[in-house]
Legacy VTK file of the C-alpha trace (Angstrom):
# vtk DataFile Version 3.0
C-alpha trace
ASCII
DATASET POLYDATA
POINTS 475 float
0.118 0.025 0.246
1.153 3.531 -0.999
1.480 6.037 2.384
-0.707 8.653 -0.191
-3.523 6.160 0.412
-2.979 4.942 3.823
-4.096 7.853 6.270
-7.139 8.902 4.780
-7.892 4.709 4.593
-7.618 4.596 7.840
-9.906 7.656 8.548
-12.493 5.914 6.632
-12.354 2.685 9.128
-11.867 4.518 12.031
-15.222 6.516 11.155
-16.864 2.956 11.087
-16.005 1.453 13.865
-14.468 1.963 17.118
-10.953 1.032 17.782
-9.817 -1.547 20.018
-9.805 -0.810 23.563
-11.433 2.740 23.163
-14.829 4.124 23.664
-16.628 4.771 20.421
-16.997 8.496 19.723
-20.050 10.529 20.821
-22.088 12.230 17.778
-21.790 15.901 17.731
-25.402 16.004 15.978
-27.719 17.285 19.082
-28.624 20.928 19.132
-26.780 21.466 22.587
-23.412 19.587 22.007
-22.383 20.306 25.971
-24.707 17.579 26.792
-22.212 15.076 26.025
-20.043 16.493 28.256
-21.747 14.560 31.077
-21.786 11.143 29.505
-17.460 11.152 29.139
-17.421 12.910 33.080
-19.914 9.459 34.266
-17.544 7.223 32.881
-14.073 9.187 33.772
-13.475 7.616 37.717
-10.601 7.761 39.279
-8.571 4.787 40.854
-9.324 3.967 44.278
-6.554 1.969 46.711
-6.131 -0.067 49.782
-5.687 2.041 52.672
-2.064 0.465 53.707
0.929 2.963 53.482
4.699 2.016 52.593
7.081 4.485 53.441
10.732 5.040 52.058
11.914 5.865 55.215
10.913 2.877 57.136
13.666 0.801 57.922
13.066 -1.912 55.340
13.569 0.299 52.896
15.969 2.959 54.029
15.798 6.248 52.104
17.594 8.813 53.576
16.288 12.801 53.348
19.399 14.131 52.916
18.890 15.540 49.087
22.090 13.252 47.929
21.772 9.715 49.141
20.366 7.756 46.442
16.952 6.456 47.147
16.035 5.079 43.937
16.607 1.725 45.304
14.540 2.514 48.422
11.474 3.433 45.857
11.804 0.622 44.106
11.737 -1.521 46.650
8.822 -0.155 48.450
6.715 0.015 44.977
7.513 -3.252 44.590
6.634 -4.422 48.376
2.872 -2.181 47.639
2.180 -4.086 44.434
2.862 -7.607 46.216
0.512 -6.860 48.490
-2.498 -5.612 45.922
-1.807 -1.863 46.276
-1.619 1.225 48.032
0.431 3.766 48.825
3.761 4.610 48.681
4.685 7.421 50.381
7.805 9.870 50.260
7.705 11.857 53.625
8.548 15.334 54.026
12.403 16.190 53.263
14.380 15.964 50.166
14.935 12.981 48.624
17.425 12.470 45.806
16.966 9.526 42.843
19.600 8.962 40.336
17.340 7.390 37.593
14.105 6.663 36.829
10.896 5.768 39.143
8.845 2.851 37.408
5.015 2.328 38.651
3.393 -0.951 38.891
-0.338 -1.749 39.101
-2.256 -0.886 42.265
0.195 1.599 43.222
-0.146 5.187 44.135
3.464 6.841 44.367
2.205 9.827 47.133
4.604 12.794 47.914
3.699 14.349 51.163
3.397 18.193 51.834
7.236 19.362 51.990
8.757 16.417 50.255
10.640 17.330 47.236
12.040 14.153 44.977
15.078 15.504 43.143
16.199 13.419 39.677
19.723 12.644 38.722
20.595 14.368 35.682
23.004 11.965 34.216
21.149 10.807 31.095
22.800 7.101 31.238
21.190 6.287 35.004
17.825 6.624 32.807
18.921 3.480 30.805
18.092 0.869 29.629
16.006 2.162 27.035
12.397 1.815 27.410
9.034 1.675 24.824
8.061 5.471 25.161
6.959 8.550 22.294
8.645 11.038 21.071
6.723 14.026 19.217
4.541 11.792 18.253
6.367 9.012 17.270
7.065 5.572 19.188
10.764 3.850 20.002
13.004 2.748 22.642
14.697 5.811 23.953
15.607 6.939 27.662
12.924 6.276 30.794
11.049 9.438 31.891
11.627 10.306 35.451
8.642 8.518 36.668
6.633 6.488 34.021
4.402 3.130 33.793
3.891 0.774 30.929
0.473 -1.611 30.765
-0.638 -0.519 34.312
-3.716 -0.902 35.931
-5.034 1.487 38.898
-1.992 3.793 39.471
-1.368 7.335 40.658
0.903 9.857 41.352
-0.609 12.372 44.045
0.128 14.258 46.798
1.596 17.921 47.644
5.253 17.630 47.188
7.447 18.639 44.399
9.120 16.427 41.796
12.081 18.119 40.259
13.288 17.005 37.091
16.901 18.971 37.558
16.701 19.183 33.878
18.772 22.204 33.236
21.682 20.128 34.579
21.076 17.520 32.273
20.603 20.002 29.289
24.155 21.405 30.241
25.533 18.201 30.128
24.091 16.857 26.469
25.470 20.290 25.150
28.923 19.178 25.491
28.372 15.393 24.421
28.305 14.350 20.858
25.200 12.709 19.340
24.523 10.374 16.658
21.224 11.011 14.800
18.323 12.675 16.321
14.634 13.201 15.984
15.317 13.803 12.450
15.889 10.229 12.496
13.204 9.044 14.363
11.058 10.598 12.097
12.513 8.739 9.114
12.048 5.560 10.977
8.478 6.564 11.611
7.956 7.555 7.893
9.979 4.577 6.665
8.287 1.959 8.875
10.984 0.561 11.198
9.672 -1.652 13.630
9.927 0.136 16.754
12.150 -2.643 18.632
14.705 -0.983 16.134
14.633 2.570 16.706
16.743 2.553 19.647
18.115 5.650 21.221
20.099 5.312 23.715
23.609 6.038 25.106
24.943 8.307 22.303
21.927 8.811 20.554
19.739 10.839 23.356
16.409 12.128 22.957
14.962 14.026 26.047
12.197 11.810 27.741
8.883 13.375 29.679
9.044 14.451 33.272
5.892 11.837 33.625
4.622 9.578 31.267
1.855 7.436 31.549
1.828 4.506 28.647
-1.067 2.290 27.621
-2.485 2.281 31.266
-6.152 2.327 32.307
-7.566 4.157 35.507
-4.980 6.770 36.258
-4.937 9.670 38.336
-2.314 12.381 38.820
-3.116 14.860 41.369
-1.750 17.391 43.777
1.595 17.371 42.855
4.107 20.215 41.578
5.883 19.576 38.557
9.272 21.396 38.068
12.729 21.725 35.606
11.232 19.156 33.095
13.641 17.739 29.786
10.758 17.775 27.758
6.719 17.261 28.103
5.497 17.559 31.836
2.917 15.717 32.266
2.372 13.027 29.465
-0.655 10.171 28.945
-0.340 8.192 26.187
-2.245 5.470 24.734
-4.216 5.320 28.163
-7.706 4.999 29.093
-9.786 6.894 31.945
-7.034 9.472 32.997
-7.930 12.085 35.722
-5.145 15.265 36.373
-6.371 17.548 39.061
-5.291 20.296 40.846
-1.571 19.635 39.904
1.119 22.545 39.548
3.261 22.648 36.000
6.209 25.287 36.512
8.727 24.781 34.106
10.579 27.301 31.567
12.725 24.659 29.473
12.194 24.081 25.741
9.085 22.039 24.778
8.053 22.249 28.359
4.440 21.708 27.580
2.143 21.397 30.921
-0.127 18.006 29.990
-0.450 16.211 26.804
-3.005 13.947 26.266
-1.277 11.968 23.725
-3.887 9.049 21.580
-5.704 8.760 25.018
-9.372 8.447 25.911
-11.822 9.285 28.588
-9.533 12.105 30.244
-10.236 14.957 32.543
-7.822 17.834 33.304
-9.132 20.061 35.977
-8.184 22.845 38.486
-3.978 22.666 37.533
-2.071 25.763 37.154
-0.054 25.347 34.092
3.071 28.105 33.875
5.150 26.422 31.433
7.621 27.949 28.606
5.728 25.788 25.471
1.474 24.694 25.731
-0.499 24.947 28.768
-2.375 21.531 27.688
-1.165 20.394 23.947
-3.624 17.449 22.812
-1.673 14.904 20.485
-2.753 11.641 18.779
1.149 10.450 16.577
3.224 12.478 14.000
3.037 11.417 10.129
3.175 7.642 9.224
3.507 6.447 12.762
0.577 7.852 13.650
-1.475 6.519 11.029
0.008 3.158 11.945
-1.066 3.691 15.700
-4.151 4.738 14.401
-5.121 6.132 18.242
-7.252 9.477 18.033
-7.217 11.445 21.530
-11.223 12.014 22.472
-13.637 12.818 24.823
-11.413 15.062 26.999
-12.886 17.696 29.358
-10.845 20.666 30.259
-12.287 22.999 33.171
-11.635 25.246 36.099
-7.957 26.116 34.960
-5.146 28.392 34.984
-2.884 29.345 32.436
0.275 31.271 32.056
2.630 30.394 29.272
4.665 31.058 26.537
2.745 29.510 24.117
-0.665 28.606 23.521
-3.188 28.261 26.734
-4.938 25.364 24.740
-3.467 23.746 21.693
-4.309 20.670 19.199
-1.631 19.471 17.204
0.699 19.751 15.534
1.170 15.659 16.194
-2.451 14.589 15.786
-2.405 12.145 12.882
-4.456 9.748 14.582
-7.415 12.079 15.186
-8.405 14.254 17.835
-12.480 14.395 18.893
-14.826 15.221 21.378
-12.884 18.181 23.450
-15.094 20.318 25.825
-13.210 23.205 27.961
-14.504 25.284 30.192
-14.238 28.026 32.949
-10.429 28.442 32.628
-8.496 31.553 33.166
-5.415 32.652 31.068
-2.726 35.277 32.157
-0.819 35.746 29.126
-0.568 33.190 26.014
0.629 33.418 22.368
-2.577 32.002 21.285
-5.694 31.402 23.418
-6.386 28.734 21.342
-3.958 26.830 18.423
-5.193 24.553 16.531
-2.348 23.018 13.812
-1.535 20.312 11.255
0.421 20.701 7.786
0.657 18.516 4.989
2.240 15.638 6.198
0.093 15.147 9.008
-3.214 13.573 7.699
-5.396 13.324 10.913
-8.894 14.306 11.537
-9.756 17.350 14.291
-13.884 17.641 14.876
-16.101 18.302 17.735
-14.106 21.055 19.806
-15.867 23.070 22.203
-15.053 25.695 24.658
-17.165 28.331 26.649
-16.100 30.952 29.344
-13.050 31.556 28.740
-10.711 34.966 29.399
-7.529 36.091 28.874
-5.178 39.471 29.696
-3.229 39.323 27.000
-2.688 37.141 23.598
0.950 37.542 22.204
-0.183 35.992 18.294
-4.033 35.776 17.798
-7.062 35.341 20.303
-8.202 31.826 17.986
-5.647 30.683 15.550
-6.087 27.836 12.836
-3.316 26.741 10.906
-3.394 23.930 8.653
0.257 24.963 6.883
2.516 24.623 10.576
6.071 24.153 9.743
8.261 20.679 9.211
6.270 19.934 6.275
8.425 17.731 4.369
6.830 17.832 1.001
3.771 15.228 1.415
0.276 15.997 0.799
-1.602 14.558 3.287
-3.613 17.398 4.413
-5.266 17.607 7.749
-8.967 17.852 8.151
-10.032 20.636 10.620
-14.043 20.838 11.233
-17.016 21.625 13.715
-15.540 23.833 16.485
-17.722 26.115 18.820
-16.014 28.731 21.223
-18.656 31.105 23.140
-18.370 33.163 25.935
-14.591 34.383 25.144
-12.717 37.693 26.463
-9.529 39.024 25.879
-7.867 42.047 27.274
-5.622 42.323 24.479
-4.257 40.642 20.964
-0.845 41.846 19.977
-1.818 40.586 16.538
-4.765 39.159 15.553
-8.472 38.353 17.234
-9.029 35.786 14.656
-6.348 34.585 12.489
-7.558 31.449 9.989
-5.428 29.698 7.286
-6.728 26.414 5.565
-5.026 25.003 2.648
-6.835 24.542 -0.780
-7.069 20.932 0.091
-8.694 21.113 3.063
-10.131 24.809 4.113
-10.632 25.117 7.677
-14.821 24.072 8.044
-17.580 25.061 10.539
-16.404 27.202 12.676
-19.100 28.850 15.230
-17.494 32.017 17.374
-19.723 33.387 19.722
-20.475 35.833 22.060
-17.059 37.011 21.986
-14.940 40.437 22.650
-11.465 41.337 22.130
-11.184 44.531 23.952
-8.023 45.432 21.694
-6.474 44.046 18.381
-3.684 45.278 16.285
-5.661 43.112 13.550
-8.938 42.156 13.630
-8.391 38.550 10.871
-6.230 37.272 8.727
-8.472 34.660 7.024
-7.827 32.452 4.446
-9.138 29.326 2.585
-12.184 28.472 5.162
-15.778 27.422 5.106
-18.427 27.966 6.914
-17.134 30.040 9.666
-19.822 32.298 11.747
-19.210 34.934 13.991
-22.423 36.301 16.360
-22.382 38.815 18.424
-18.846 39.148 18.206
-17.005 42.344 19.501
-13.230 43.949 18.152
-11.740 46.805 19.144
-15.133 47.947 20.233
-16.875 47.332 17.099
-19.280 44.470 16.145
-17.764 42.112 13.936
-19.518 40.850 10.453
-20.664 37.758 10.448
-18.203 35.941 8.648
-14.584 36.709 8.535
-13.374 38.859 5.527
-10.552 37.373 3.167
-7.556 38.542 3.790
-5.918 39.899 0.180
-2.806 37.956 -1.081
-1.181 41.418 -0.915
-1.394 41.962 2.743
1.541 40.867 5.085
1.452 39.139 8.071
1.491 40.667 10.933
3.612 39.438 14.369
2.870 35.557 13.547
5.912 32.868 13.995
5.602 30.229 11.570
LINES 1 476
475 0 1 2 3 4 5 6 7 8 9 10 11 12 13 14 15 16 17 18 19 20 21 22 23 24 25 26 27 28 29 30 31 32 33 34 35 36 37 38 39 40 41 42 43 44 45 46 47 48 49 50 51 52 53 54 55 56 57 58 59 60 61 62 63 64 65 66 67 68 69 70 71 72 73 74 75 76 77 78 79 80 81 82 83 84 85 86 87 88 89 90 91 92 93 94 95 96 97 98 99 100 101 102 103 104 105 106 107 108 109 110 111 112 113 114 115 116 117 118 119 120 121 122 123 124 125 126 127 128 129 130 131 132 133 134 135 136 137 138 139 140 141 142 143 144 145 146 147 148 149 150 151 152 153 154 155 156 157 158 159 160 161 162 163 164 165 166 167 168 169 170 171 172 173 174 175 176 177 178 179 180 181 182 183 184 185 186 187 188 189 190 191 192 193 194 195 196 197 198 199 200 201 202 203 204 205 206 207 208 209 210 211 212 213 214 215 216 217 218 219 220 221 222 223 224 225 226 227 228 229 230 231 232 233 234 235 236 237 238 239 240 241 242 243 244 245 246 247 248 249 250 251 252 253 254 255 256 257 258 259 260 261 262 263 264 265 266 267 268 269 270 271 272 273 274 275 276 277 278 279 280 281 282 283 284 285 286 287 288 289 290 291 292 293 294 295 296 297 298 299 300 301 302 303 304 305 306 307 308 309 310 311 312 313 314 315 316 317 318 319 320 321 322 323 324 325 326 327 328 329 330 331 332 333 334 335 336 337 338 339 340 341 342 343 344 345 346 347 348 349 350 351 352 353 354 355 356 357 358 359 360 361 362 363 364 365 366 367 368 369 370 371 372 373 374 375 376 377 378 379 380 381 382 383 384 385 386 387 388 389 390 391 392 393 394 395 396 397 398 399 400 401 402 403 404 405 406 407 408 409 410 411 412 413 414 415 416 417 418 419 420 421 422 423 424 425 426 427 428 429 430 431 432 433 434 435 436 437 438 439 440 441 442 443 444 445 446 447 448 449 450 451 452 453 454 455 456 457 458 459 460 461 462 463 464 465 466 467 468 469 470 471 472 473 474
């Protein structure tokens, strides 16, 4: 089969039947799409755990809270004992604990960081070997372990009021001094060429930055209360998971590519009452990249985001650009943004394929959007010369306010083969914008009760002339 046909065949098959292990997509045909949110929330149930604790400083395990002594073996021993006892809490008490390597969780284990606890990870990349199955920017590989990792586990949690310190700045400084073979470009080529995942090995000398917290192919996941700081890459990354609750966490991490939370090919996900202060997107929804995303063919679907605070150098909510497996049934409400590049950024490119549909947001406010308030783009950078346009359709954003947009209020740019379709923006106010619109290649985009710069907006955005220069938008 030629790759040019593959993404469209996969999307067609996905529309006929649910993907194995996932909840069927909820149709967006009702008059009020928000009625679907309750059905999604009814399915999302955090795991519970037996009332027994395995405290890592107990003599049986022997962890020492001096911030220097390696406690990794003690933590692993406590996790094993907890799993063997059919579950409970592995408790990291108040104090500073050094862990020179990853923590791997098991079914039935709630890793609990008590108030006043700090778990500090070692900086040496070799400590995160041997390689594990993971995903880097949408492509599966065998790579360095994330700091906290679980693979193919059920009923697993990371909770508490403590701090997880990834010590990433020291790690990144080490990597700058060391030559490497290959990199992300080589991995993407392996994915495009269909190299078996077990042969995509990026270990010693072929290092790709791992995530801070990654749950891979897990079911019944809870991440609650903890503070995440100084990650090498994406901060909280549920991949191929089902039934995920991310509640009340704080992410403060300002390294490159530090997204706050990235649901990736995951279904039935709740993100609520969280604070994100990050160098990249606050929340970015993903589903695999290019041919490897089509191969895995798992969408992100049935995701609820509510009552979150966002203050990030990039977007508040982003979908893409790695969205080749599709994204659907996203509900976001009652969120506050301070300063972001865009409040909403929906992006893909001509290599991606993928279908993004049924995205709903309401009661969202921001102080400042440095690029655009709402931004759609199917010509995002990274294109390698393919001809697989993504499809974006059925978006509804309402009760939206923004005090200032440094560039555009509304930015929409499709491609001839795939215009942006079926967008409704209703009851929105942008107090100040340098320009109201950049709009090209779209169909059925409607504006109802929208005010920009104190003036009522037209019912549909005017098409931007080809001669007009783009203002203040990074591409």
